[in-house]
DODO-997264 format. One record per residue (C-alpha): residue number from 1; x, y, z; residue in one letter. Coordinates in steps of 0.05 Angstrom, whole numbers, plus 5000, padded with zeros to 4 digits. Layout:
<mivexs>
+------+------+------+------+-------+
: pado :    u :    v :    w : lotor :
+------+------+------+------+-------+
:  NUM :    X :    Y :    Z :     A :
...
+------+------+------+------+-------+
</mivexs>
This chain:
<mivexs>
+------+------+------+------+-------+
: pado :    u :    v :    w : lotor :
+------+------+------+------+-------+
:    1 : 5195 : 4599 : 5060 :     M :
:    2 : 5208 : 4625 : 5129 :     K :
:    3 : 5207 : 4696 : 5103 :     N :
:    4 : 5140 : 4686 : 5069 :     I :
:    5 : 5110 : 4661 : 5134 :     I :
:    6 : 5137 : 4720 : 5174 :     I :
:    7 : 5111 : 4770 : 5120 :     I :
:    8 : 5043 : 4735 : 5119 :     S :
:    9 : 5037 : 4742 : 5196 :     L :
:   10 : 5057 : 4815 : 5191 :     L :
:   11 : 5003 : 4828 : 5140 :     F :
:   12 : 4950 : 4793 : 5182 :     L :
:   13 : 4971 : 4835 : 5242 :     G :
:   14 : 4967 : 4900 : 5203 :     L :
:   15 : 4899 : 4885 : 5174 :     T :
:   16 : 4871 : 4878 : 5245 :     S :
:   17 : 4889 : 4950 : 5262 :     C :
:   18 : 4830 : 4993 : 5245 :     S :
:   19 : 4866 : 5060 : 5258 :     S :
:   20 : 4917 : 5047 : 5203 :     I :
:   21 : 4900 : 5077 : 5135 :     D :
:   22 : 4908 : 5042 : 5068 :     N :
:   23 : 4969 : 5079 : 5049 :     K :
:   24 : 5005 : 5056 : 5112 :     T :
:   25 : 4987 : 4984 : 5099 :     I :
:   26 : 5009 : 4993 : 5026 :     G :
:   27 : 5076 : 5023 : 5048 :     N :
:   28 : 5087 : 4965 : 5097 :     T :
:   29 : 5068 : 4910 : 5048 :     L :
:   30 : 5109 : 4942 : 4992 :     G :
:   31 : 5171 : 4949 : 5039 :     A :
:   32 : 5164 : 4877 : 5059 :     A :
:   33 : 5157 : 4851 : 4987 :     A :
:   34 : 5212 : 4897 : 4964 :     G :
:   35 : 5259 : 4874 : 5017 :     G :
:   36 : 5246 : 4799 : 5001 :     V :
:   37 : 5257 : 4813 : 4925 :     I :
:   38 : 5319 : 4856 : 4938 :     G :
:   39 : 5350 : 4803 : 4983 :     A :
:   40 : 5354 : 4756 : 4921 :     Q :
:   41 : 5408 : 4800 : 4891 :     F :
:   42 : 5481 : 4814 : 4909 :     G :
:   43 : 5527 : 4781 : 4958 :     A :
:   44 : 5555 : 4804 : 5025 :     G :
:   45 : 5546 : 4879 : 5036 :     T :
:   46 : 5517 : 4883 : 4965 :     G :
:   47 : 5461 : 4838 : 4987 :     K :
:   48 : 5445 : 4885 : 5045 :     L :
:   49 : 5447 : 4945 : 5000 :     F :
:   50 : 5401 : 4913 : 4951 :     M :
:   51 : 5353 : 4892 : 5006 :     T :
:   52 : 5352 : 4966 : 5031 :     A :
:   53 : 5339 : 4992 : 4961 :     I :
:   54 : 5282 : 4940 : 4954 :     G :
:   55 : 5253 : 4962 : 5018 :     V :
:   56 : 5253 : 5035 : 5000 :     G :
:   57 : 5227 : 5027 : 4929 :     V :
:   58 : 5174 : 4975 : 4953 :     G :
:   59 : 5149 : 5024 : 5005 :     A :
:   60 : 5140 : 5080 : 4956 :     L :
:   61 : 5107 : 5037 : 4902 :     V :
:   62 : 5062 : 5001 : 4953 :     G :
:   63 : 5039 : 5065 : 4985 :     G :
:   64 : 5022 : 5099 : 4917 :     E :
:   65 : 4984 : 5036 : 4894 :     I :
:   66 : 4944 : 5033 : 4958 :     A :
:   67 : 4929 : 5106 : 4956 :     D :
:   68 : 4907 : 5102 : 4882 :     E :
:   69 : 4861 : 5043 : 4896 :     L :
:   70 : 4827 : 5075 : 4954 :     S :
:   71 : 4814 : 5140 : 4916 :     V :
:   72 : 4784 : 5099 : 4858 :     D :
:   73 : 4739 : 5063 : 4906 :     K :
:   74 : 4714 : 5127 : 4938 :     V :
:   75 : 4701 : 5159 : 4871 :     K :
:   76 : 4663 : 5096 : 4846 :     K :
:   77 : 4620 : 5096 : 4909 :     K :
:   78 : 4602 : 5170 : 4899 :     C :
:   79 : 4582 : 5155 : 4828 :     E :
:   80 : 4538 : 5096 : 4852 :     E :
:   81 : 4504 : 5144 : 4900 :     L :
:   82 : 4483 : 5186 : 4841 :     G :
:   83 : 4532 : 5245 : 4843 :     F :
:   84 : 4557 : 5269 : 4775 :     E :
:   85 : 4632 : 5274 : 4768 :     E :
:   86 : 4663 : 5345 : 4764 :     N :
:   87 : 4611 : 5377 : 4808 :     T :
:   88 : 4617 : 5406 : 4876 :     S :
:   89 : 4569 : 5354 : 4904 :     E :
:   90 : 4614 : 5298 : 4878 :     F :
:   91 : 4675 : 5330 : 4909 :     Q :
:   92 : 4640 : 5339 : 4975 :     N :
:   93 : 4620 : 5263 : 4971 :     C :
:   94 : 4694 : 5245 : 4959 :     V :
:   95 : 4721 : 5289 : 5014 :     D :
:   96 : 4667 : 5260 : 5063 :     T :
:   97 : 4683 : 5186 : 5047 :     L :
:   98 : 4759 : 5193 : 5049 :     E :
+------+------+------+------+-------+
</mivexs>
């Protein structure tokens, strides 16, 4: 329970930083979640090793998920603005909004 409270406070603190991009937030959230999950396995130094593995894998997965979600949102917004996909105008829209 204590870990969940600490992680929640970390998330709230990160979301207030406007200069941090979605991938960084995804990496951080993934690392925190992976660390908590990894800490549930092993004993002694094995527990430490599993926590470290969880942090690393969680950071990679969280960053990729956040990056994918942000690209999808940008593409959807360009479609809503009336740009046709696979055109140079659509790509310019995506590049501008990213």
